[in-house]
VEXDRENMI-219789 format. One line per 8 residues: number of its first residue (from 1); for each residue x, y, z of C-alpha. Coordinates in nm, 3 decimals. Example, Ala and Ser with C-alpha at 12.3 -4.5 7.8 and 13.67 -1.06 7.14 Angstrom:
BEGIN
1> 1.230 -0.450 0.780 | 1.367 -0.106 0.714
This chain:
BEGIN
1> 3.751 -4.425 2.532 | 4.134 -4.371 2.545 | 4.271 -4.109 2.706 | 4.505 -3.881 2.515 | 4.819 -3.726 2.677 | 4.969 -3.502 2.446 | 5.350 -3.397 2.422 | 5.486 -3.128 2.195
9> 5.875 -3.101 2.109 | 5.954 -2.739 2.033 | 6.328 -2.829 1.977 | 6.464 -3.161 1.892 | 6.823 -3.317 1.856 | 6.854 -3.626 1.646 | 7.201 -3.707 1.809 | 7.444 -3.609 2.053
17> 7.653 -3.396 1.800 | 7.366 -3.308 1.563 | 7.251 -2.933 1.566 | 6.926 -2.831 1.757 | 6.634 -2.808 1.535 | 6.336 -2.564 1.593 | 6.026 -2.686 1.410 | 5.776 -2.455 1.232
25> 5.516 -2.707 1.334 | 5.661 -2.898 1.631 | 5.580 -3.268 1.633 | 5.284 -3.377 1.873 | 5.304 -3.727 2.015 | 5.002 -3.908 2.208 | 5.244 -4.035 2.502 | 4.989 -4.224 2.676
33> 4.924 -4.462 2.350 | 5.249 -4.419 2.185 | 5.512 -4.413 2.464 | 5.782 -4.454 2.218 | 5.689 -4.130 2.018 | 5.684 -4.325 1.668 | 5.370 -4.157 1.556 | 5.379 -3.762 1.475
41> 5.010 -3.684 1.507 | 5.071 -3.339 1.299 | 5.200 -3.556 0.999 | 4.970 -3.829 1.038 | 4.644 -3.660 1.081 | 4.712 -3.387 0.869 | 4.697 -3.127 1.128 | 4.404 -3.226 1.322
49> 4.577 -3.166 1.628 | 4.698 -2.800 1.546 | 4.449 -2.700 1.827 | 4.698 -2.813 2.083 | 4.934 -2.501 2.008 | 4.682 -2.236 2.135 | 4.681 -2.388 2.481 | 5.062 -2.467 2.467
57> 5.104 -2.060 2.380 | 4.889 -1.968 2.674 | 5.108 -2.201 2.886 | 5.399 -2.034 2.743 | 5.272 -1.679 2.802 | 5.180 -1.742 3.173 | 5.531 -1.887 3.237 | 5.702 -1.591 3.095
65> 5.501 -1.363 3.305 | 5.581 -1.570 3.606 | 5.931 -1.568 3.534 | 5.949 -1.169 3.501 | 5.744 -1.139 3.813 | 5.980 -1.392 3.990 | 6.292 -1.379 3.836 | 6.572 -1.653 3.888
73> 6.829 -1.591 4.137 | 7.164 -1.508 3.990 | 7.440 -1.792 4.110 | 7.612 -1.667 4.425 | 7.320 -1.431 4.517 | 7.122 -1.480 4.877 | 6.758 -1.501 4.833 | 6.594 -1.275 5.050
81> 6.242 -1.388 4.925 | 5.985 -1.181 4.667 | 5.841 -0.864 4.783
């Protein structure tokens, strides 16, 4: 069995001067078996990999909660630790 390491691009830029693109259905790549990211699994498998959006959403929700509990330090601010 080949392991899959999936990668999702939420935003992409085609070139240095191109505008940032936000995708309705972000492309999903298997970077373990396709390191050049040539084969978008969402297009090739007709949404068979759409299940990856659910765990991705959970990870993003947890990250947002962590950022709210432990906000970034403002530039120049002394860090006194979290309470």
